[in-house]
HTML snippet that shows the backbone in 3Dmol.js (N, CA, C, O; Angstrom):
<script src="https://3Dmol.org/build/3Dmol-min.js"></script>
<div id="view" style="width:600px;height:400px;position:relative"></div>
<script>
const pdb = `
ATOM      1  N   MET A   1     -11.876  16.886 -11.704  1.00  0.00           N
ATOM      2  CA  MET A   1     -12.308  16.502 -10.370  1.00  0.00           C
ATOM      3  C   MET A   1     -12.643  17.756  -9.580  1.00  0.00           C
ATOM      4  O   MET A   1     -11.996  18.795  -9.705  1.00  0.00           O
ATOM      5  N   THR A   2     -13.642  17.622  -8.791  1.00  0.00           N
ATOM      6  CA  THR A   2     -14.001  18.724  -7.911  1.00  0.00           C
ATOM      7  C   THR A   2     -14.238  18.177  -6.517  1.00  0.00           C
ATOM      8  O   THR A   2     -14.498  16.987  -6.336  1.00  0.00           O
ATOM      9  N   GLY A   3     -14.147  19.040  -5.561  1.00  0.00           N
ATOM     10  CA  GLY A   3     -14.442  18.631  -4.191  1.00  0.00           C
ATOM     11  C   GLY A   3     -13.242  18.020  -3.502  1.00  0.00           C
ATOM     12  O   GLY A   3     -12.094  18.370  -3.774  1.00  0.00           O
ATOM     13  N   TRP A   4     -13.534  17.103  -2.609  1.00  0.00           N
ATOM     14  CA  TRP A   4     -12.500  16.539  -1.749  1.00  0.00           C
ATOM     15  C   TRP A   4     -11.659  15.484  -2.449  1.00  0.00           C
ATOM     16  O   TRP A   4     -10.628  15.077  -1.914  1.00  0.00           O
ATOM     17  N   GLY A   5     -12.067  15.025  -3.633  1.00  0.00           N
ATOM     18  CA  GLY A   5     -11.286  14.027  -4.356  1.00  0.00           C
ATOM     19  C   GLY A   5      -9.898  14.519  -4.720  1.00  0.00           C
ATOM     20  O   GLY A   5      -8.938  13.749  -4.731  1.00  0.00           O
ATOM     21  N   GLU A   6      -9.798  15.805  -5.018  1.00  0.00           N
ATOM     22  CA  GLU A   6      -8.490  16.372  -5.346  1.00  0.00           C
ATOM     23  C   GLU A   6      -7.557  16.339  -4.140  1.00  0.00           C
ATOM     24  O   GLU A   6      -6.360  16.087  -4.276  1.00  0.00           O
ATOM     25  N   TYR A   7      -8.112  16.594  -2.969  1.00  0.00           N
ATOM     26  CA  TYR A   7      -7.292  16.563  -1.755  1.00  0.00           C
ATOM     27  C   TYR A   7      -6.870  15.132  -1.416  1.00  0.00           C
ATOM     28  O   TYR A   7      -5.747  14.903  -0.968  1.00  0.00           O
ATOM     29  N   ALA A   8      -7.770  14.174  -1.632  1.00  0.00           N
ATOM     30  CA  ALA A   8      -7.423  12.774  -1.385  1.00  0.00           C
ATOM     31  C   ALA A   8      -6.322  12.324  -2.335  1.00  0.00           C
ATOM     32  O   ALA A   8      -5.401  11.615  -1.931  1.00  0.00           O
ATOM     33  N   LEU A   9      -6.417  12.733  -3.592  1.00  0.00           N
ATOM     34  CA  LEU A   9      -5.381  12.390  -4.565  1.00  0.00           C
ATOM     35  C   LEU A   9      -4.046  13.021  -4.191  1.00  0.00           C
ATOM     36  O   LEU A   9      -3.005  12.370  -4.267  1.00  0.00           O
ATOM     37  N   ALA A  10      -4.076  14.288  -3.788  1.00  0.00           N
ATOM     38  CA  ALA A  10      -2.839  14.963  -3.391  1.00  0.00           C
ATOM     39  C   ALA A  10      -2.210  14.285  -2.182  1.00  0.00           C
ATOM     40  O   ALA A  10      -0.989  14.140  -2.120  1.00  0.00           O
ATOM     41  N   LEU A  11      -3.026  13.869  -1.224  1.00  0.00           N
ATOM     42  CA  LEU A  11      -2.507  13.164  -0.053  1.00  0.00           C
ATOM     43  C   LEU A  11      -1.915  11.814  -0.446  1.00  0.00           C
ATOM     44  O   LEU A  11      -0.852  11.440   0.049  1.00  0.00           O
ATOM     45  N   ALA A  12      -2.591  11.080  -1.330  1.00  0.00           N
ATOM     46  CA  ALA A  12      -2.076   9.779  -1.771  1.00  0.00           C
ATOM     47  C   ALA A  12      -0.752   9.932  -2.513  1.00  0.00           C
ATOM     48  O   ALA A  12       0.162   9.132  -2.313  1.00  0.00           O
ATOM     49  N   VAL A  13      -0.639  10.938  -3.359  1.00  0.00           N
ATOM     50  CA  VAL A  13       0.613  11.169  -4.090  1.00  0.00           C
ATOM     51  C   VAL A  13       1.721  11.574  -3.130  1.00  0.00           C
ATOM     52  O   VAL A  13       2.867  11.153  -3.288  1.00  0.00           O
ATOM     53  N   PHE A  14       1.387  12.388  -2.136  1.00  0.00           N
ATOM     54  CA  PHE A  14       2.378  12.793  -1.141  1.00  0.00           C
ATOM     55  C   PHE A  14       2.899  11.577  -0.377  1.00  0.00           C
ATOM     56  O   PHE A  14       4.108  11.430  -0.194  1.00  0.00           O
ATOM     57  N   ILE A  15       1.995  10.709   0.069  1.00  0.00           N
ATOM     58  CA  ILE A  15       2.402   9.513   0.813  1.00  0.00           C
ATOM     59  C   ILE A  15       3.215   8.584  -0.082  1.00  0.00           C
ATOM     60  O   ILE A  15       4.257   8.078   0.333  1.00  0.00           O
ATOM     61  N   ALA A  16       2.744   8.357  -1.306  1.00  0.00           N
ATOM     62  CA  ALA A  16       3.442   7.446  -2.214  1.00  0.00           C
ATOM     63  C   ALA A  16       4.824   7.959  -2.577  1.00  0.00           C
ATOM     64  O   ALA A  16       5.754   7.166  -2.726  1.00  0.00           O
ATOM     65  N   SER A  17       4.978   9.263  -2.721  1.00  0.00           N
ATOM     66  CA  SER A  17       6.284   9.798  -3.089  1.00  0.00           C
ATOM     67  C   SER A  17       7.301   9.632  -1.966  1.00  0.00           C
ATOM     68  O   SER A  17       8.505   9.614  -2.222  1.00  0.00           O
ATOM     69  N   HIS A  18       6.841   9.513  -0.748  1.00  0.00           N
ATOM     70  CA  HIS A  18       7.766   9.307   0.357  1.00  0.00           C
ATOM     71  C   HIS A  18       8.113   7.834   0.556  1.00  0.00           C
ATOM     72  O   HIS A  18       9.016   7.514   1.329  1.00  0.00           O
ATOM     73  N   PHE A  19       7.408   6.930  -0.131  1.00  0.00           N
ATOM     74  CA  PHE A  19       7.746   5.515  -0.078  1.00  0.00           C
ATOM     75  C   PHE A  19       8.683   5.107  -1.212  1.00  0.00           C
ATOM     76  O   PHE A  19       9.098   3.950  -1.267  1.00  0.00           O
ATOM     77  N   LEU A  20       9.026   6.018  -2.110  1.00  0.00           N
ATOM     78  CA  LEU A  20       9.906   5.681  -3.225  1.00  0.00           C
ATOM     79  C   LEU A  20      11.261   5.138  -2.787  1.00  0.00           C
ATOM     80  O   LEU A  20      11.767   4.223  -3.436  1.00  0.00           O
ATOM     81  N   PRO A  21      11.880   5.651  -1.716  1.00  0.00           N
ATOM     82  CA  PRO A  21      13.150   5.052  -1.298  1.00  0.00           C
ATOM     83  C   PRO A  21      13.013   3.604  -0.836  1.00  0.00           C
ATOM     84  O   PRO A  21      14.017   2.900  -0.731  1.00  0.00           O
ATOM     85  N   CYS A  22      11.808   3.152  -0.561  1.00  0.00           N
ATOM     86  CA  CYS A  22      11.595   1.781  -0.094  1.00  0.00           C
ATOM     87  C   CYS A  22      11.578   0.779  -1.238  1.00  0.00           C
ATOM     88  O   CYS A  22      11.574  -0.428  -0.997  1.00  0.00           O
ATOM     89  N   LEU A  23      11.567   1.255  -2.476  1.00  0.00           N
ATOM     90  CA  LEU A  23      11.421   0.345  -3.599  1.00  0.00           C
ATOM     91  C   LEU A  23      12.653  -0.519  -3.826  1.00  0.00           C
ATOM     92  O   LEU A  23      12.534  -1.660  -4.271  1.00  0.00           O
ATOM     93  N   GLY A  24      13.790  -0.010  -3.537  1.00  0.00           N
ATOM     94  CA  GLY A  24      14.994  -0.790  -3.772  1.00  0.00           C
ATOM     95  C   GLY A  24      16.104  -0.351  -2.857  1.00  0.00           C
ATOM     96  O   GLY A  24      16.156   0.797  -2.416  1.00  0.00           O
ATOM     97  N   GLY A  25      16.979  -1.270  -2.581  1.00  0.00           N
ATOM     98  CA  GLY A  25      18.101  -0.941  -1.717  1.00  0.00           C
ATOM     99  C   GLY A  25      19.319  -0.569  -2.533  1.00  0.00           C
ATOM    100  O   GLY A  25      19.277  -0.496  -3.761  1.00  0.00           O
ATOM    101  N   ARG A  26      20.382  -0.342  -1.830  1.00  0.00           N
ATOM    102  CA  ARG A  26      21.641  -0.049  -2.509  1.00  0.00           C
ATOM    103  C   ARG A  26      22.164  -1.339  -3.126  1.00  0.00           C
ATOM    104  O   ARG A  26      22.060  -2.413  -2.534  1.00  0.00           O
ATOM    105  N   ARG A  27      22.708  -1.220  -4.283  1.00  0.00           N
ATOM    106  CA  ARG A  27      23.204  -2.413  -4.980  1.00  0.00           C
ATOM    107  C   ARG A  27      24.457  -2.950  -4.300  1.00  0.00           C
ATOM    108  O   ARG A  27      25.354  -2.199  -3.917  1.00  0.00           O
ATOM    109  N   GLY A  28      24.489  -4.255  -4.164  1.00  0.00           N
ATOM    110  CA  GLY A  28      25.653  -4.904  -3.602  1.00  0.00           C
ATOM    111  C   GLY A  28      25.735  -4.861  -2.092  1.00  0.00           C
ATOM    112  O   GLY A  28      26.749  -5.271  -1.527  1.00  0.00           O
ATOM    113  N   VAL A  29      24.704  -4.378  -1.419  1.00  0.00           N
ATOM    114  CA  VAL A  29      24.718  -4.294   0.035  1.00  0.00           C
ATOM    115  C   VAL A  29      23.695  -5.281   0.577  1.00  0.00           C
ATOM    116  O   VAL A  29      22.526  -5.254   0.192  1.00  0.00           O
ATOM    117  N   ALA A  30      24.141  -6.145   1.466  1.00  0.00           N
ATOM    118  CA  ALA A  30      23.242  -7.134   2.056  1.00  0.00           C
ATOM    119  C   ALA A  30      22.356  -6.472   3.110  1.00  0.00           C
ATOM    120  O   ALA A  30      22.663  -5.388   3.606  1.00  0.00           O
ATOM    121  N   LEU A  31      21.257  -7.139   3.439  1.00  0.00           N
ATOM    122  CA  LEU A  31      20.339  -6.637   4.458  1.00  0.00           C
ATOM    123  C   LEU A  31      21.003  -6.702   5.823  1.00  0.00           C
ATOM    124  O   LEU A  31      21.516  -7.745   6.228  1.00  0.00           O
ATOM    125  N   ASP A  32      20.989  -5.595   6.517  1.00  0.00           N
ATOM    126  CA  ASP A  32      21.546  -5.516   7.860  1.00  0.00           C
ATOM    127  C   ASP A  32      20.405  -5.676   8.859  1.00  0.00           C
ATOM    128  O   ASP A  32      19.542  -4.800   8.927  1.00  0.00           O
ATOM    129  N   PRO A  33      20.363  -6.766   9.642  1.00  0.00           N
ATOM    130  CA  PRO A  33      19.265  -6.956  10.596  1.00  0.00           C
ATOM    131  C   PRO A  33      19.182  -5.860  11.649  1.00  0.00           C
ATOM    132  O   PRO A  33      18.116  -5.639  12.223  1.00  0.00           O
ATOM    133  N   ALA A  34      20.279  -5.178  11.910  1.00  0.00           N
ATOM    134  CA  ALA A  34      20.246  -4.096  12.895  1.00  0.00           C
ATOM    135  C   ALA A  34      19.516  -2.871  12.352  1.00  0.00           C
ATOM    136  O   ALA A  34      18.971  -2.080  13.121  1.00  0.00           O
ATOM    137  N   GLN A  35      19.503  -2.713  11.032  1.00  0.00           N
ATOM    138  CA  GLN A  35      18.811  -1.596  10.389  1.00  0.00           C
ATOM    139  C   GLN A  35      17.930  -2.139   9.263  1.00  0.00           C
ATOM    140  O   GLN A  35      18.312  -2.069   8.094  1.00  0.00           O
ATOM    141  N   PRO A  36      16.753  -2.679   9.602  1.00  0.00           N
ATOM    142  CA  PRO A  36      15.935  -3.322   8.570  1.00  0.00           C
ATOM    143  C   PRO A  36      15.205  -2.353   7.648  1.00  0.00           C
ATOM    144  O   PRO A  36      14.684  -2.772   6.614  1.00  0.00           O
ATOM    145  N   GLY A  37      15.153  -1.077   7.991  1.00  0.00           N
ATOM    146  CA  GLY A  37      14.459  -0.108   7.142  1.00  0.00           C
ATOM    147  C   GLY A  37      12.952  -0.284   7.223  1.00  0.00           C
ATOM    148  O   GLY A  37      12.397  -0.420   8.313  1.00  0.00           O
ATOM    149  N   PHE A  38      12.285  -0.282   6.068  1.00  0.00           N
ATOM    150  CA  PHE A  38      10.827  -0.379   6.035  1.00  0.00           C
ATOM    151  C   PHE A  38      10.338  -1.755   6.464  1.00  0.00           C
ATOM    152  O   PHE A  38       9.177  -1.901   6.847  1.00  0.00           O
ATOM    153  N   ALA A  39      11.194  -2.759   6.408  1.00  0.00           N
ATOM    154  CA  ALA A  39      10.790  -4.112   6.789  1.00  0.00           C
ATOM    155  C   ALA A  39      10.421  -4.209   8.259  1.00  0.00           C
ATOM    156  O   ALA A  39       9.754  -5.163   8.660  1.00  0.00           O
ATOM    157  N   VAL A  40      10.835  -3.251   9.068  1.00  0.00           N
ATOM    158  CA  VAL A  40      10.453  -3.261  10.474  1.00  0.00           C
ATOM    159  C   VAL A  40       8.966  -2.947  10.618  1.00  0.00           C
ATOM    160  O   VAL A  40       8.350  -3.366  11.598  1.00  0.00           O
ATOM    161  N   ASN A  41       8.377  -2.223   9.671  1.00  0.00           N
ATOM    162  CA  ASN A  41       6.962  -1.881   9.726  1.00  0.00           C
ATOM    163  C   ASN A  41       6.075  -2.977   9.161  1.00  0.00           C
ATOM    164  O   ASN A  41       4.976  -3.207   9.665  1.00  0.00           O
ATOM    165  N   SER A  42       6.534  -3.644   8.136  1.00  0.00           N
ATOM    166  CA  SER A  42       5.720  -4.664   7.498  1.00  0.00           C
ATOM    167  C   SER A  42       6.609  -5.651   6.770  1.00  0.00           C
ATOM    168  O   SER A  42       7.615  -5.285   6.161  1.00  0.00           O
ATOM    169  N   ARG A  43       6.216  -6.907   6.847  1.00  0.00           N
ATOM    170  CA  ARG A  43       6.915  -7.914   6.056  1.00  0.00           C
ATOM    171  C   ARG A  43       6.280  -8.033   4.674  1.00  0.00           C
ATOM    172  O   ARG A  43       6.778  -8.771   3.823  1.00  0.00           O
ATOM    173  N   HIS A  44       5.187  -7.314   4.448  1.00  0.00           N
ATOM    174  CA  HIS A  44       4.458  -7.402   3.186  1.00  0.00           C
ATOM    175  C   HIS A  44       4.225  -6.009   2.597  1.00  0.00           C
ATOM    176  O   HIS A  44       3.085  -5.544   2.557  1.00  0.00           O
ATOM    177  N   PRO A  45       5.277  -5.342   2.144  1.00  0.00           N
ATOM    178  CA  PRO A  45       5.094  -3.980   1.631  1.00  0.00           C
ATOM    179  C   PRO A  45       4.255  -3.921   0.355  1.00  0.00           C
ATOM    180  O   PRO A  45       3.614  -2.904   0.094  1.00  0.00           O
ATOM    181  N   LEU A  46       4.246  -4.989  -0.442  1.00  0.00           N
ATOM    182  CA  LEU A  46       3.432  -4.978  -1.652  1.00  0.00           C
ATOM    183  C   LEU A  46       1.949  -4.937  -1.310  1.00  0.00           C
ATOM    184  O   LEU A  46       1.185  -4.218  -1.953  1.00  0.00           O
ATOM    185  N   PHE A  47       1.540  -5.695  -0.312  1.00  0.00           N
ATOM    186  CA  PHE A  47       0.132  -5.677   0.089  1.00  0.00           C
ATOM    187  C   PHE A  47      -0.251  -4.329   0.688  1.00  0.00           C
ATOM    188  O   PHE A  47      -1.362  -3.845   0.470  1.00  0.00           O
ATOM    189  N   LEU A  48       0.663  -3.719   1.444  1.00  0.00           N
ATOM    190  CA  LEU A  48       0.370  -2.385   1.971  1.00  0.00           C
ATOM    191  C   LEU A  48       0.255  -1.367   0.841  1.00  0.00           C
ATOM    192  O   LEU A  48      -0.599  -0.482   0.890  1.00  0.00           O
ATOM    193  N   ALA A  49       1.098  -1.485  -0.164  1.00  0.00           N
ATOM    194  CA  ALA A  49       1.004  -0.584  -1.312  1.00  0.00           C
ATOM    195  C   ALA A  49      -0.321  -0.779  -2.036  1.00  0.00           C
ATOM    196  O   ALA A  49      -0.922   0.190  -2.501  1.00  0.00           O
ATOM    197  N   LEU A  50      -0.780  -2.022  -2.136  1.00  0.00           N
ATOM    198  CA  LEU A  50      -2.066  -2.295  -2.770  1.00  0.00           C
ATOM    199  C   LEU A  50      -3.215  -1.701  -1.966  1.00  0.00           C
ATOM    200  O   LEU A  50      -4.176  -1.189  -2.541  1.00  0.00           O
ATOM    201  N   VAL A  51      -3.123  -1.766  -0.640  1.00  0.00           N
ATOM    202  CA  VAL A  51      -4.146  -1.151   0.213  1.00  0.00           C
ATOM    203  C   VAL A  51      -4.161   0.359   0.007  1.00  0.00           C
ATOM    204  O   VAL A  51      -5.232   0.950  -0.133  1.00  0.00           O
ATOM    205  N   PHE A  52      -2.992   0.991  -0.013  1.00  0.00           N
ATOM    206  CA  PHE A  52      -2.924   2.441  -0.225  1.00  0.00           C
ATOM    207  C   PHE A  52      -3.462   2.822  -1.602  1.00  0.00           C
ATOM    208  O   PHE A  52      -4.212   3.789  -1.735  1.00  0.00           O
ATOM    209  N   TRP A  53      -3.078   2.063  -2.619  1.00  0.00           N
ATOM    210  CA  TRP A  53      -3.511   2.366  -3.978  1.00  0.00           C
ATOM    211  C   TRP A  53      -5.018   2.210  -4.124  1.00  0.00           C
ATOM    212  O   TRP A  53      -5.697   3.106  -4.625  1.00  0.00           O
ATOM    213  N   ALA A  54      -5.533   1.074  -3.687  1.00  0.00           N
ATOM    214  CA  ALA A  54      -6.973   0.837  -3.824  1.00  0.00           C
ATOM    215  C   ALA A  54      -7.775   1.788  -2.944  1.00  0.00           C
ATOM    216  O   ALA A  54      -8.838   2.260  -3.346  1.00  0.00           O
ATOM    217  N   GLY A  55      -7.273   2.069  -1.752  1.00  0.00           N
ATOM    218  CA  GLY A  55      -7.971   3.009  -0.883  1.00  0.00           C
ATOM    219  C   GLY A  55      -7.996   4.411  -1.457  1.00  0.00           C
ATOM    220  O   GLY A  55      -8.987   5.128  -1.315  1.00  0.00           O
ATOM    221  N   ALA A  56      -6.911   4.801  -2.104  1.00  0.00           N
ATOM    222  CA  ALA A  56      -6.863   6.126  -2.720  1.00  0.00           C
ATOM    223  C   ALA A  56      -7.821   6.226  -3.898  1.00  0.00           C
ATOM    224  O   ALA A  56      -8.313   7.313  -4.201  1.00  0.00           O
ATOM    225  N   HIS A  57      -8.094   5.110  -4.566  1.00  0.00           N
ATOM    226  CA  HIS A  57      -9.039   5.120  -5.677  1.00  0.00           C
ATOM    227  C   HIS A  57     -10.465   4.832  -5.222  1.00  0.00           C
ATOM    228  O   HIS A  57     -11.419   5.166  -5.925  1.00  0.00           O
ATOM    229  N   LEU A  58     -10.615   4.228  -4.073  1.00  0.00           N
ATOM    230  CA  LEU A  58     -11.943   3.848  -3.591  1.00  0.00           C
ATOM    231  C   LEU A  58     -12.759   5.062  -3.185  1.00  0.00           C
ATOM    232  O   LEU A  58     -13.926   5.173  -3.558  1.00  0.00           O
ATOM    233  N   PHE A  59     -12.173   5.960  -2.439  1.00  0.00           N
ATOM    234  CA  PHE A  59     -12.938   7.076  -1.888  1.00  0.00           C
ATOM    235  C   PHE A  59     -13.320   8.142  -2.916  1.00  0.00           C
ATOM    236  O   PHE A  59     -14.457   8.613  -2.872  1.00  0.00           O
ATOM    237  N   PRO A  60     -12.451   8.549  -3.834  1.00  0.00           N
ATOM    238  CA  PRO A  60     -12.890   9.563  -4.806  1.00  0.00           C
ATOM    239  C   PRO A  60     -13.931   9.051  -5.803  1.00  0.00           C
ATOM    240  O   PRO A  60     -14.736   9.840  -6.299  1.00  0.00           O
ATOM    241  N   ASN A  61     -13.934   7.757  -6.107  1.00  0.00           N
ATOM    242  CA  ASN A  61     -14.903   7.191  -7.043  1.00  0.00           C
ATOM    243  C   ASN A  61     -16.099   6.690  -6.248  1.00  0.00           C
ATOM    244  O   ASN A  61     -15.996   5.702  -5.520  1.00  0.00           O
ATOM    245  N   GLY A  62     -17.220   7.362  -6.384  1.00  0.00           N
ATOM    246  CA  GLY A  62     -18.342   7.083  -5.508  1.00  0.00           C
ATOM    247  C   GLY A  62     -19.355   6.082  -6.021  1.00  0.00           C
ATOM    248  O   GLY A  62     -20.264   5.720  -5.274  1.00  0.00           O
ATOM    249  N   ASP A  63     -19.248   5.615  -7.255  1.00  0.00           N
ATOM    250  CA  ASP A  63     -20.289   4.719  -7.748  1.00  0.00           C
ATOM    251  C   ASP A  63     -20.062   3.286  -7.283  1.00  0.00           C
ATOM    252  O   ASP A  63     -18.974   2.936  -6.825  1.00  0.00           O
ATOM    253  N   LEU A  64     -21.087   2.471  -7.403  1.00  0.00           N
ATOM    254  CA  LEU A  64     -21.070   1.112  -6.869  1.00  0.00           C
ATOM    255  C   LEU A  64     -20.038   0.234  -7.564  1.00  0.00           C
ATOM    256  O   LEU A  64     -19.368  -0.564  -6.908  1.00  0.00           O
ATOM    257  N   ALA A  65     -19.901   0.367  -8.871  1.00  0.00           N
ATOM    258  CA  ALA A  65     -18.953  -0.473  -9.605  1.00  0.00           C
ATOM    259  C   ALA A  65     -17.522  -0.240  -9.129  1.00  0.00           C
ATOM    260  O   ALA A  65     -16.772  -1.194  -8.920  1.00  0.00           O
ATOM    261  N   MET A  66     -17.148   1.006  -8.959  1.00  0.00           N
ATOM    262  CA  MET A  66     -15.796   1.309  -8.492  1.00  0.00           C
ATOM    263  C   MET A  66     -15.613   0.910  -7.033  1.00  0.00           C
ATOM    264  O   MET A  66     -14.525   0.489  -6.640  1.00  0.00           O
ATOM    265  N   ALA A  67     -16.656   1.036  -6.233  1.00  0.00           N
ATOM    266  CA  ALA A  67     -16.568   0.617  -4.833  1.00  0.00           C
ATOM    267  C   ALA A  67     -16.343  -0.885  -4.745  1.00  0.00           C
ATOM    268  O   ALA A  67     -15.551  -1.343  -3.922  1.00  0.00           O
ATOM    269  N   LEU A  68     -17.028  -1.656  -5.579  1.00  0.00           N
ATOM    270  CA  LEU A  68     -16.815  -3.104  -5.587  1.00  0.00           C
ATOM    271  C   LEU A  68     -15.434  -3.459  -6.119  1.00  0.00           C
ATOM    272  O   LEU A  68     -14.770  -4.344  -5.577  1.00  0.00           O
ATOM    273  N   PHE A  69     -14.998  -2.783  -7.167  1.00  0.00           N
ATOM    274  CA  PHE A  69     -13.705  -3.083  -7.779  1.00  0.00           C
ATOM    275  C   PHE A  69     -12.551  -2.778  -6.832  1.00  0.00           C
ATOM    276  O   PHE A  69     -11.749  -3.658  -6.521  1.00  0.00           O
ATOM    277  N   PHE A  70     -12.468  -1.531  -6.375  1.00  0.00           N
ATOM    278  CA  PHE A  70     -11.355  -1.144  -5.515  1.00  0.00           C
ATOM    279  C   PHE A  70     -11.524  -1.683  -4.102  1.00  0.00           C
ATOM    280  O   PHE A  70     -10.534  -1.946  -3.419  1.00  0.00           O
ATOM    281  N   GLY A  71     -12.760  -1.850  -3.656  1.00  0.00           N
ATOM    282  CA  GLY A  71     -12.996  -2.443  -2.342  1.00  0.00           C
ATOM    283  C   GLY A  71     -12.539  -3.886  -2.278  1.00  0.00           C
ATOM    284  O   GLY A  71     -12.028  -4.336  -1.252  1.00  0.00           O
ATOM    285  N   SER A  72     -12.721  -4.622  -3.383  1.00  0.00           N
ATOM    286  CA  SER A  72     -12.260  -6.013  -3.394  1.00  0.00           C
ATOM    287  C   SER A  72     -10.737  -6.093  -3.347  1.00  0.00           C
ATOM    288  O   SER A  72     -10.190  -6.990  -2.705  1.00  0.00           O
ATOM    289  N   PHE A  73     -10.048  -5.174  -4.014  1.00  0.00           N
ATOM    290  CA  PHE A  73      -8.590  -5.138  -3.921  1.00  0.00           C
ATOM    291  C   PHE A  73      -8.139  -4.830  -2.495  1.00  0.00           C
ATOM    292  O   PHE A  73      -7.209  -5.450  -1.979  1.00  0.00           O
ATOM    293  N   THR A  74      -8.807  -3.866  -1.869  1.00  0.00           N
ATOM    294  CA  THR A  74      -8.456  -3.500  -0.496  1.00  0.00           C
ATOM    295  C   THR A  74      -8.685  -4.668   0.444  1.00  0.00           C
ATOM    296  O   THR A  74      -7.823  -4.993   1.260  1.00  0.00           O
ATOM    297  N   LEU A  75      -9.836  -5.296   0.332  1.00  0.00           N
ATOM    298  CA  LEU A  75     -10.161  -6.424   1.201  1.00  0.00           C
ATOM    299  C   LEU A  75      -9.214  -7.595   0.969  1.00  0.00           C
ATOM    300  O   LEU A  75      -8.764  -8.225   1.926  1.00  0.00           O
ATOM    301  N   MET A  76      -8.908  -7.892  -0.293  1.00  0.00           N
ATOM    302  CA  MET A  76      -7.998  -8.997  -0.596  1.00  0.00           C
ATOM    303  C   MET A  76      -6.618  -8.754   0.003  1.00  0.00           C
ATOM    304  O   MET A  76      -6.015  -9.669   0.562  1.00  0.00           O
ATOM    305  N   ALA A  77      -6.117  -7.533  -0.110  1.00  0.00           N
ATOM    306  CA  ALA A  77      -4.789  -7.230   0.426  1.00  0.00           C
ATOM    307  C   ALA A  77      -4.783  -7.283   1.948  1.00  0.00           C
ATOM    308  O   ALA A  77      -3.829  -7.775   2.551  1.00  0.00           O
ATOM    309  N   LEU A  78      -5.849  -6.778   2.573  1.00  0.00           N
ATOM    310  CA  LEU A  78      -5.912  -6.808   4.039  1.00  0.00           C
ATOM    311  C   LEU A  78      -6.054  -8.230   4.571  1.00  0.00           C
ATOM    312  O   LEU A  78      -5.552  -8.533   5.653  1.00  0.00           O
ATOM    313  N   LEU A  79      -6.725  -9.100   3.836  1.00  0.00           N
ATOM    314  CA  LEU A  79      -6.852 -10.494   4.261  1.00  0.00           C
ATOM    315  C   LEU A  79      -5.612 -11.317   3.921  1.00  0.00           C
ATOM    316  O   LEU A  79      -5.340 -12.324   4.575  1.00  0.00           O
ATOM    317  N   ALA A  80      -4.863 -10.900   2.911  1.00  0.00           N
ATOM    318  CA  ALA A  80      -3.681 -11.655   2.498  1.00  0.00           C
ATOM    319  C   ALA A  80      -2.535 -11.525   3.490  1.00  0.00           C
ATOM    320  O   ALA A  80      -1.740 -12.454   3.635  1.00  0.00           O
ATOM    321  N   ILE A  81      -2.436 -10.400   4.168  1.00  0.00           N
ATOM    322  CA  ILE A  81      -1.323 -10.197   5.100  1.00  0.00           C
ATOM    323  C   ILE A  81      -1.351 -11.230   6.223  1.00  0.00           C
ATOM    324  O   ILE A  81      -0.342 -11.906   6.426  1.00  0.00           O
ATOM    325  N   PRO A  82      -2.456 -11.394   6.972  1.00  0.00           N
ATOM    326  CA  PRO A  82      -2.447 -12.437   8.008  1.00  0.00           C
ATOM    327  C   PRO A  82      -2.421 -13.850   7.430  1.00  0.00           C
ATOM    328  O   PRO A  82      -1.912 -14.768   8.073  1.00  0.00           O
ATOM    329  N   ALA A  83      -2.961 -14.038   6.225  1.00  0.00           N
ATOM    330  CA  ALA A  83      -2.922 -15.366   5.613  1.00  0.00           C
ATOM    331  C   ALA A  83      -1.488 -15.770   5.279  1.00  0.00           C
ATOM    332  O   ALA A  83      -1.105 -16.919   5.497  1.00  0.00           O
ATOM    333  N   PHE A  84      -0.703 -14.852   4.758  1.00  0.00           N
ATOM    334  CA  PHE A  84       0.694 -15.153   4.453  1.00  0.00           C
ATOM    335  C   PHE A  84       1.495 -15.376   5.735  1.00  0.00           C
ATOM    336  O   PHE A  84       2.379 -16.232   5.773  1.00  0.00           O
ATOM    337  N   ASP A  85       1.192 -14.611   6.782  1.00  0.00           N
ATOM    338  CA  ASP A  85       1.874 -14.817   8.059  1.00  0.00           C
ATOM    339  C   ASP A  85       1.544 -16.185   8.642  1.00  0.00           C
ATOM    340  O   ASP A  85       2.421 -16.854   9.191  1.00  0.00           O
ATOM    341  N   ALA A  86       0.289 -16.604   8.529  1.00  0.00           N
ATOM    342  CA  ALA A  86      -0.116 -17.908   9.059  1.00  0.00           C
ATOM    343  C   ALA A  86       0.521 -19.050   8.273  1.00  0.00           C
ATOM    344  O   ALA A  86       0.901 -20.066   8.855  1.00  0.00           O
ATOM    345  N   SER A  87       0.637 -18.891   6.959  1.00  0.00           N
ATOM    346  CA  SER A  87       1.237 -19.965   6.164  1.00  0.00           C
ATOM    347  C   SER A  87       2.748 -20.045   6.363  1.00  0.00           C
ATOM    348  O   SER A  87       3.349 -21.086   6.098  1.00  0.00           O
ATOM    349  N   ALA A  88       3.361 -18.971   6.822  1.00  0.00           N
ATOM    350  CA  ALA A  88       4.809 -18.979   7.055  1.00  0.00           C
ATOM    351  C   ALA A  88       5.169 -19.697   8.350  1.00  0.00           C
ATOM    352  O   ALA A  88       6.309 -20.123   8.533  1.00  0.00           O
ATOM    353  N   ARG A  89       4.200 -19.831   9.243  1.00  0.00           N
ATOM    354  CA  ARG A  89       4.478 -20.501  10.528  1.00  0.00           C
ATOM    355  C   ARG A  89       4.486 -21.977  10.420  1.00  0.00           C
ATOM    356  O   ARG A  89       4.705 -22.667  11.416  1.00  0.00           O
TER     357      ARG A  89
END
`;
const viewer = $3Dmol.createViewer("view");
viewer.addModel(pdb, "pdb");
viewer.setStyle({}, {cartoon: {color: "spectrum"}});
viewer.zoomTo();
viewer.render();
</script>
């Protein structure tokens, strides 16, 4: 890779590595509503992870096929968040 794609990849890896503690909680400890952790930011962390992943792959790959592939993942995840919220009501 040459150009700005390397910097985009480094930024995506940096962001993803800081979300690793969000993958699982301590074993045997129930969720404390006073300290919800990452759940305070989003009720759908999987969809946000999909947006980050697809977005990180969308920009370095400049051809049309990759733009359609990763763009569809990004769009699906961004549309799924409000759809899941609406169905929960």
